[in-house]
Structure formats: C-alpha cells, structure tokens
VEXVOTOR-991989 format. One record per residue (C-alpha): residue number from 1; x, z, y. Coordinates in steps of 0.1 Angstrom, whole numbers. Last residue first. Example, Ala and Ser with C-alpha at 12.3 -4.5 7.8 and 13.67 -1.06 7.14 Angstrom:
<lumros>
+------+-------+-------+-------+
: paba :    px :    pz :    py :
+------+-------+-------+-------+
:    2 :   137 :    71 :   -11 :
:    1 :   123 :    78 :   -45 :
+------+-------+-------+-------+
</lumros>
This chain:
<lumros>
+------+-------+-------+-------+
: paba :    px :    pz :    py :
+------+-------+-------+-------+
:  394 :  -190 :  -786 :   440 :
:  393 :  -150 :  -782 :   440 :
:  392 :  -137 :  -746 :   435 :
:  391 :  -104 :  -760 :   424 :
:  390 :  -102 :  -797 :   434 :
:  389 :  -106 :  -823 :   409 :
:  388 :  -136 :  -838 :   431 :
:  387 :  -113 :  -839 :   460 :
:  386 :  -120 :  -816 :   491 :
:  385 :  -123 :  -839 :   523 :
:  384 :  -109 :  -837 :   556 :
:  383 :  -118 :  -841 :   594 :
:  382 :  -151 :  -823 :   602 :
:  381 :  -155 :  -800 :   572 :
:  380 :  -118 :  -791 :   575 :
:  379 :  -122 :  -782 :   611 :
:  378 :  -152 :  -760 :   604 :
:  377 :  -134 :  -742 :   579 :
:  376 :  -142 :  -739 :   541 :
:  375 :  -114 :  -760 :   530 :
:  374 :   -87 :  -740 :   549 :
:  373 :  -101 :  -707 :   532 :
:  372 :  -113 :  -680 :   556 :
:  371 :   -95 :  -648 :   558 :
:  370 :  -101 :  -641 :   595 :
:  369 :   -82 :  -635 :   629 :
:  368 :   -52 :  -613 :   618 :
:  367 :   -50 :  -626 :   582 :
:  366 :   -47 :  -606 :   550 :
:  365 :   -36 :  -622 :   516 :
:  364 :   -30 :  -600 :   484 :
:  363 :    -6 :  -603 :   454 :
:  362 :   -13 :  -579 :   428 :
:  361 :    16 :  -568 :   408 :
:  360 :    52 :  -567 :   424 :
:  359 :    43 :  -542 :   452 :
:  358 :    27 :  -571 :   469 :
:  357 :    17 :  -586 :   503 :
:  356 :    10 :  -620 :   519 :
:  355 :     4 :  -619 :   556 :
:  354 :   -10 :  -646 :   577 :
:  353 :    -8 :  -644 :   614 :
:  352 :   -42 :  -661 :   627 :
:  351 :   -65 :  -677 :   600 :
:  350 :   -75 :  -705 :   626 :
:  349 :   -61 :  -689 :   659 :
:  348 :   -64 :  -711 :   692 :
:  347 :   -45 :  -737 :   704 :
:  346 :   -42 :  -760 :   737 :
:  345 :   -22 :  -734 :   756 :
:  344 :   -55 :  -718 :   768 :
:  343 :   -83 :  -732 :   748 :
:  342 :  -104 :  -763 :   757 :
:  341 :   -86 :  -789 :   741 :
:  340 :   -82 :  -769 :   710 :
:  339 :   -57 :  -775 :   681 :
:  338 :   -57 :  -752 :   652 :
:  337 :   -36 :  -719 :   641 :
:  336 :   -22 :  -700 :   612 :
:  335 :   -33 :  -721 :   583 :
:  334 :   -42 :  -710 :   548 :
:  333 :   -47 :  -727 :   515 :
:  332 :   -63 :  -707 :   484 :
:  331 :   -80 :  -737 :   471 :
:  330 :   -54 :  -739 :   443 :
:  329 :   -40 :  -761 :   418 :
:  328 :   -61 :  -794 :   416 :
:  327 :   -63 :  -791 :   454 :
:  326 :   -26 :  -793 :   463 :
:  325 :   -21 :  -831 :   458 :
:  324 :   -53 :  -841 :   476 :
:  323 :   -49 :  -818 :   506 :
:  322 :   -12 :  -829 :   511 :
:  321 :   -27 :  -865 :   513 :
:  320 :   -54 :  -854 :   538 :
:  319 :   -28 :  -842 :   560 :
:  318 :   -22 :  -807 :   571 :
:  317 :   -10 :  -816 :   597 :
:  316 :   -19 :  -850 :   611 :
:  315 :   -20 :  -877 :   587 :
:  314 :   -56 :  -886 :   580 :
:  313 :   -62 :  -883 :   620 :
:  312 :   -38 :  -912 :   626 :
:  311 :   -27 :  -907 :   663 :
:  310 :     9 :  -896 :   646 :
:  309 :    36 :  -871 :   655 :
:  308 :    20 :  -843 :   676 :
:  307 :   -15 :  -853 :   672 :
:  306 :   -28 :  -817 :   668 :
:  305 :   -52 :  -811 :   640 :
:  304 :   -40 :  -780 :   625 :
:  303 :   -10 :  -761 :   644 :
:  302 :    15 :  -760 :   616 :
:  301 :    30 :  -735 :   590 :
:  300 :     8 :  -742 :   560 :
:  299 :     6 :  -713 :   537 :
:  298 :    -4 :  -720 :   498 :
:  297 :   -14 :  -693 :   474 :
:  296 :   -16 :  -700 :   437 :
:  295 :    13 :  -724 :   434 :
:  294 :    19 :  -745 :   401 :
:  293 :    55 :  -744 :   404 :
:  292 :    61 :  -772 :   383 :
:  291 :    32 :  -797 :   386 :
:  290 :    36 :  -788 :   425 :
:  289 :    72 :  -802 :   425 :
:  288 :    68 :  -836 :   412 :
:  287 :    33 :  -837 :   426 :
:  286 :    47 :  -838 :   463 :
:  285 :    46 :  -811 :   486 :
:  284 :    62 :  -835 :   511 :
:  283 :    58 :  -868 :   525 :
:  282 :    18 :  -867 :   536 :
:  281 :    28 :  -837 :   559 :
:  280 :    17 :  -802 :   552 :
:  279 :    39 :  -784 :   577 :
:  278 :    70 :  -799 :   562 :
:  277 :    68 :  -786 :   527 :
:  276 :    39 :  -758 :   523 :
:  275 :    52 :  -724 :   519 :
:  274 :    43 :  -717 :   482 :
:  273 :    31 :  -684 :   470 :
:  272 :    24 :  -670 :   436 :
:  271 :    49 :  -694 :   420 :
:  270 :    53 :  -709 :   384 :
:  269 :    91 :  -708 :   379 :
:  268 :   117 :  -734 :   391 :
:  267 :   149 :  -738 :   369 :
:  266 :   168 :  -758 :   394 :
:  265 :   187 :  -791 :   396 :
:  264 :   160 :  -814 :   384 :
:  263 :   131 :  -798 :   402 :
:  262 :   152 :  -794 :   437 :
:  261 :   162 :  -833 :   430 :
:  260 :   125 :  -843 :   430 :
:  259 :   120 :  -820 :   461 :
:  258 :   145 :  -838 :   479 :
:  257 :   135 :  -871 :   475 :
:  256 :   100 :  -861 :   483 :
:  255 :   108 :  -844 :   516 :
:  254 :   123 :  -809 :   523 :
:  253 :   108 :  -794 :   556 :
:  252 :   117 :  -757 :   547 :
:  251 :   117 :  -753 :   510 :
:  250 :   102 :  -718 :   506 :
:  249 :    89 :  -705 :   472 :
:  248 :    79 :  -672 :   463 :
:  247 :    78 :  -658 :   427 :
:  246 :    60 :  -629 :   411 :
:  245 :    69 :  -612 :   379 :
:  244 :    89 :  -585 :   393 :
:  243 :    96 :  -595 :   429 :
:  242 :   116 :  -629 :   432 :
:  241 :   122 :  -648 :   462 :
:  240 :   131 :  -685 :   461 :
:  239 :   148 :  -703 :   489 :
:  238 :   156 :  -738 :   500 :
:  237 :   178 :  -746 :   529 :
:  236 :   168 :  -778 :   545 :
:  235 :   192 :  -807 :   545 :
:  234 :   162 :  -829 :   534 :
:  233 :   144 :  -826 :   568 :
:  232 :   172 :  -844 :   585 :
:  231 :   161 :  -878 :   568 :
:  230 :   189 :  -903 :   568 :
:  229 :   205 :  -881 :   541 :
:  228 :   242 :  -872 :   532 :
:  227 :   251 :  -856 :   501 :
:  226 :   266 :  -820 :   497 :
:  225 :   239 :  -799 :   509 :
:  224 :   217 :  -826 :   501 :
:  223 :   219 :  -820 :   464 :
:  222 :   198 :  -788 :   470 :
:  221 :   207 :  -759 :   450 :
:  220 :   184 :  -726 :   456 :
:  219 :   195 :  -697 :   475 :
:  218 :   180 :  -667 :   457 :
:  217 :   164 :  -635 :   476 :
:  216 :   159 :  -608 :   451 :
:  215 :   131 :  -580 :   449 :
:  214 :   133 :  -553 :   423 :
:  213 :   146 :  -524 :   447 :
:  212 :   153 :  -543 :   479 :
:  211 :   173 :  -573 :   492 :
:  210 :   190 :  -580 :   462 :
:  209 :   209 :  -612 :   471 :
:  208 :   215 :  -640 :   447 :
:  207 :   234 :  -671 :   451 :
:  206 :   261 :  -651 :   470 :
:  205 :   286 :  -654 :   497 :
:  204 :   320 :  -634 :   498 :
:  203 :   341 :  -663 :   507 :
:  202 :   327 :  -685 :   481 :
:  201 :   296 :  -680 :   459 :
:  200 :   291 :  -717 :   451 :
:  199 :   255 :  -717 :   457 :
:  198 :   259 :  -691 :   487 :
:  197 :   287 :  -713 :   504 :
:  196 :   263 :  -744 :   499 :
:  195 :   236 :  -724 :   517 :
:  194 :   262 :  -719 :   548 :
:  193 :   274 :  -686 :   553 :
:  192 :   280 :  -664 :   586 :
:  191 :   285 :  -626 :   586 :
:  190 :   276 :  -609 :   619 :
:  189 :   299 :  -585 :   637 :
:  188 :   298 :  -594 :   673 :
:  187 :   319 :  -627 :   671 :
:  186 :   296 :  -637 :   644 :
:  185 :   268 :  -632 :   667 :
:  184 :   285 :  -654 :   692 :
:  183 :   290 :  -681 :   666 :
:  182 :   252 :  -681 :   663 :
:  181 :   245 :  -684 :   698 :
:  180 :   271 :  -715 :   702 :
:  179 :   253 :  -730 :   672 :
:  178 :   221 :  -727 :   681 :
:  177 :   229 :  -742 :   717 :
:  176 :   245 :  -772 :   700 :
:  175 :   213 :  -776 :   681 :
:  174 :   192 :  -773 :   711 :
:  173 :   214 :  -797 :   729 :
:  172 :   211 :  -823 :   703 :
:  171 :   237 :  -840 :   683 :
:  170 :   218 :  -837 :   649 :
:  169 :   227 :  -855 :   616 :
:  168 :   231 :  -823 :   598 :
:  167 :   248 :  -806 :   569 :
:  166 :   256 :  -772 :   556 :
:  165 :   222 :  -756 :   567 :
:  164 :   220 :  -719 :   573 :
:  163 :   226 :  -684 :   561 :
:  162 :   232 :  -655 :   589 :
:  161 :   240 :  -619 :   577 :
:  160 :   240 :  -589 :   601 :
:  159 :   218 :  -600 :   628 :
:  158 :   214 :  -577 :   657 :
:  157 :   180 :  -585 :   676 :
:  156 :   172 :  -596 :   709 :
:  155 :   199 :  -622 :   721 :
:  154 :   199 :  -641 :   687 :
:  153 :   163 :  -640 :   687 :
:  152 :   162 :  -659 :   721 :
:  151 :   159 :  -641 :   755 :
:  150 :   131 :  -660 :   778 :
:  149 :   141 :  -667 :   813 :
:  148 :   169 :  -693 :   805 :
:  147 :   152 :  -702 :   774 :
:  146 :   152 :  -690 :   741 :
:  145 :   180 :  -699 :   715 :
:  144 :   169 :  -684 :   682 :
:  143 :   134 :  -697 :   690 :
:  142 :   149 :  -734 :   691 :
:  141 :   158 :  -731 :   653 :
:  140 :   128 :  -744 :   632 :
:  139 :   109 :  -767 :   655 :
:  138 :   140 :  -777 :   670 :
:  137 :   151 :  -795 :   640 :
:  136 :   186 :  -782 :   626 :
:  135 :   177 :  -772 :   591 :
:  134 :   166 :  -740 :   572 :
:  133 :   179 :  -712 :   597 :
:  132 :   181 :  -680 :   577 :
:  131 :   186 :  -647 :   592 :
:  130 :   193 :  -617 :   571 :
:  129 :   194 :  -579 :   579 :
:  128 :   176 :  -583 :   609 :
:  127 :   184 :  -550 :   631 :
:  126 :   165 :  -540 :   661 :
:  125 :   159 :  -504 :   643 :
:  124 :   120 :  -508 :   646 :
:  123 :   119 :  -542 :   628 :
:  122 :    82 :  -543 :   619 :
:  121 :    64 :  -541 :   654 :
:  120 :    96 :  -557 :   667 :
:  119 :    89 :  -589 :   647 :
:  118 :    59 :  -597 :   666 :
:  117 :    72 :  -592 :   700 :
:  116 :   102 :  -612 :   691 :
:  115 :    84 :  -639 :   676 :
:  114 :    61 :  -644 :   708 :
:  113 :    87 :  -643 :   733 :
:  112 :   110 :  -668 :   710 :
:  111 :    82 :  -694 :   712 :
:  110 :    97 :  -704 :   745 :
:  109 :   123 :  -721 :   727 :
:  108 :    95 :  -742 :   708 :
:  107 :    84 :  -742 :   672 :
:  106 :   101 :  -723 :   659 :
:  105 :   122 :  -695 :   646 :
:  104 :   135 :  -701 :   610 :
:  103 :   133 :  -677 :   582 :
:  102 :   135 :  -639 :   594 :
:  101 :   143 :  -613 :   570 :
:  100 :   139 :  -576 :   574 :
:   99 :   152 :  -549 :   549 :
:   98 :   135 :  -513 :   546 :
:   97 :   115 :  -522 :   516 :
:   96 :   112 :  -560 :   516 :
:   95 :    99 :  -572 :   549 :
:   94 :    99 :  -611 :   554 :
:   93 :    92 :  -627 :   588 :
:   92 :    85 :  -663 :   586 :
:   91 :    88 :  -688 :   614 :
:   90 :    79 :  -724 :   611 :
:   89 :    69 :  -751 :   636 :
:   88 :    39 :  -769 :   647 :
:   87 :    32 :  -774 :   684 :
:   86 :     0 :  -761 :   701 :
:   85 :    19 :  -729 :   715 :
:   84 :    24 :  -692 :   709 :
:   83 :    40 :  -694 :   676 :
:   82 :    14 :  -678 :   652 :
:   81 :    34 :  -663 :   624 :
:   80 :    36 :  -664 :   588 :
:   79 :    43 :  -627 :   576 :
:   78 :    57 :  -621 :   539 :
:   77 :    53 :  -586 :   530 :
:   76 :    72 :  -569 :   501 :
:   75 :    66 :  -532 :   489 :
:   74 :    94 :  -519 :   467 :
:   73 :    91 :  -525 :   429 :
:   72 :    64 :  -517 :   403 :
:   71 :    65 :  -540 :   373 :
:   70 :    28 :  -546 :   363 :
:   69 :    15 :  -533 :   331 :
:   68 :    13 :  -553 :   300 :
:   67 :    -5 :  -582 :   285 :
:   66 :    12 :  -609 :   306 :
:   65 :   -15 :  -631 :   311 :
:   64 :   -40 :  -603 :   322 :
:   63 :   -13 :  -586 :   343 :
:   62 :    -3 :  -614 :   363 :
:   61 :   -23 :  -608 :   393 :
:   60 :   -41 :  -626 :   422 :
:   59 :   -57 :  -613 :   452 :
:   58 :   -82 :  -626 :   478 :
:   57 :  -111 :  -629 :   454 :
:   56 :  -105 :  -591 :   446 :
:   55 :   -89 :  -572 :   417 :
:   54 :   -97 :  -548 :   389 :
:   53 :   -86 :  -555 :   351 :
:   52 :   -54 :  -533 :   351 :
:   51 :   -76 :  -503 :   363 :
:   50 :  -102 :  -505 :   332 :
:   49 :   -73 :  -516 :   307 :
:   48 :   -55 :  -483 :   315 :
:   47 :   -17 :  -487 :   331 :
:   46 :   -28 :  -466 :   363 :
:   45 :   -34 :  -436 :   343 :
:   44 :     5 :  -432 :   340 :
:   43 :    20 :  -424 :   307 :
:   42 :    40 :  -391 :   307 :
:   41 :    77 :  -394 :   302 :
:   40 :    85 :  -417 :   331 :
:   39 :    82 :  -387 :   355 :
:   38 :    90 :  -355 :   332 :
:   37 :   113 :  -340 :   360 :
:   36 :    87 :  -342 :   388 :
:   35 :    89 :  -307 :   401 :
:   34 :    53 :  -300 :   388 :
:   33 :    59 :  -314 :   355 :
:   32 :    91 :  -291 :   347 :
:   31 :    72 :  -260 :   361 :
:   30 :    42 :  -269 :   337 :
:   29 :    66 :  -275 :   308 :
:   28 :    84 :  -242 :   314 :
:   27 :    50 :  -224 :   314 :
:   26 :    36 :  -243 :   283 :
:   25 :    70 :  -233 :   265 :
:   24 :    67 :  -198 :   277 :
:   23 :    29 :  -194 :   262 :
:   22 :    42 :  -212 :   228 :
:   21 :    71 :  -187 :   226 :
:   20 :    49 :  -158 :   232 :
:   19 :    23 :  -170 :   208 :
:   18 :    50 :  -174 :   182 :
:   17 :    62 :  -140 :   188 :
:   16 :    28 :  -126 :   186 :
:   15 :    23 :  -144 :   153 :
:   14 :    56 :  -130 :   138 :
:   13 :    48 :   -95 :   150 :
:   12 :    13 :   -97 :   132 :
:   11 :    31 :  -111 :   101 :
:   10 :    54 :   -85 :   102 :
:    9 :    29 :   -56 :   107 :
:    8 :     9 :   -71 :    79 :
:    7 :    41 :   -70 :    56 :
:    6 :    45 :   -34 :    65 :
:    5 :     9 :   -27 :    55 :
:    4 :    14 :   -44 :    24 :
:    3 :    45 :   -24 :    17 :
:    2 :    29 :     7 :    24 :
:    1 :     1 :     1 :    -1 :
+------+-------+-------+-------+
</lumros>
C-alpha cells in the first residue's frame, strides 16, 4: 500500500512537472512570437485561397496562373506625367522603395517646371539615384536642360547615375545643351554610362541594377547601340524592370527594325506593363514585339489627337494602326492628355498623371483625372475604331 501511494505521488509530481514545462513553453513561444522571432515559420493568412482570388477590374495578378503566393518585394510605383503642354513627349518617374529613377524629361524645355514640381513630391531628399535619357530627340531630353528662366532637371536635382544613348545623329542646340549639363553633373560627382557600357559591363557599369529589395532595372541590348541607323528613334535605350513575377518594359521611341532586333537579341518575358513605343505611332509597337511580351497594361505618353507631325487623323498619336495591333492583347490602354482648341495651353487631362503600382503581386492603375479606358473615351468614339478581335469587343 505504501509503495502504491509512493508511485501515485511520483505520477502526480511527474504530471505537474510536465504541466509546468508545457506552460513555460507556451509562455516562451508567445514571447518569441510577439517579438517577431517566429516570422517566416508561421503561415500567413494572406496566402489563403480566398485572399488570393480577390482583385478589381483595374488590377492584374499572376497568382492564379502560378498556383502560389505572390513574392513580396518593396513597393514599386511608375508615374507617367502630364508635361504641361500640347506636345507629345516622355517623362516617367519610377519609385522603388527609397530609390527614384527618372526616364526622359520631355516634351519641351518649359516642361522642366511641371516635371520638377511633380517629382519633388516623391523625391524628398532631392536626389535622383538614376536618370535615363533614352535618345537625343527634344521631346525626351529638353526638360533636363530647361530654359533661361526655368531650371532644368539637372539644375534642380542631384543625380547619382546617368545612363544614356551611345549613338546619335543629332547636332541640335538642345542636344549640345544636354551634353553640357550632363557633363556638369559628372563633374559634381555623378557617374555616367552609356547603355552599351552597361550591356558590356565596362568601367563599373552593369547590365542589371538592384534598385530595391526584389526589384531590378535591366539594360536590354539594342543592336543600334553599335550600328548606325537613319532613324534617331532606333538609338533608344531599352529597359526592363523586374519585380518578382512582374515585368515592365520601356523601349523609348524604338521603331519596327529596332523592335525586331530587340526580340531577337533578348529573352523578353510577358509584361504587365508596356510603355507604348514612339507615343503610339503607326511605326512602333509592332506585332513582332507585342506577340512576345503580350502586355496587360499599355500607357501611351502623348497628347492625344494633336496634329504635331501629320494632318492625317488616323496617324496622329495614338494612331489607329497602334490600336489595331494592341487591342487583341489588352483594352487597358491609358493616355495622360488630349488636345483641346479651347483649353489653356491647347490641352487638358485625359487620364491625367497615370500611376502603375505593385508590391510584386497585384498590379493596379490609378489616374489623377479619371480611370476611363482609352477605348471608352469620347475622343476615341469620335476618331478611332475598336477592332472586332480586340479584348472586350462587343
């Protein structure tokens, strides 16, 4: 009997010890969890099937096709700017984490004021980590220079790394002014590379720059970095930004021959975003390129409908030929401004400033004026036709 009571006491003591150890383990686990030491070991609720299937008409996601959770990266926002006048031109601000990148600064020297005001809202320290000038046309570089009364982008911001075109046929004042101000930036401490130096990775240049966690800027190979072209547009610097599974393509004003060579010489992925080549002209954004990148969102940096280069209404930006080629891939086409005879300066906002954003998963589009798709605008209904094989055709 005494032995049985002793065994009972031992079992109770052992049970008590186990209970105390369990309580201690729970307390320790809670402390570790509350301090964040268990991050990555506990599954996140955001990877549930219910969450991954959600989305809006203004967003796209790879999760359904990939069968897995999205890769979380730094936030990326791509801003396509209105340029303060009726002329077509390019200027794109990219913010990746704490890094700011400016691609081109068109469309006229006076646009520098509009650009600087917008960029300053996002570039609080006054430093542009990367500046890209795609080619030497004034509607891409004049804002870097400014005017005698309006400081250029090179005057307003400190630029750390400048990447531009290896070749040009230009001998214009705006080109020489650009070179002078670019070189002054270099004398002040900026680093300058051509796109060809980046591709060849010479003198410290790189093909791929990690601009934020999980986000890279990749310099693509363009044969006209080395070969002569009678068309200045084919000298354009071409860039691919990659964020997890999402890709964003910029080809400047690259024309048909350049696009064909771009496809041949680079392993291009399907792209969430494509900045339309040459402002939506009839001679860019060709099937050779579109059939490979199959874009989901297309932004056309132009002043819609202004007869700047032609009186043929079918060929003014964005052209009917451009619409016919892009429509089978997407109806998510956006344009910043539209020509207006009555508005001050000859233009008004169509979508306004266009911002494409993502954390590496879902991609969203938001616009400062409205989010109306190009094919649904009053201008389009009057001057353009949506093809029968286009996405969303009636």
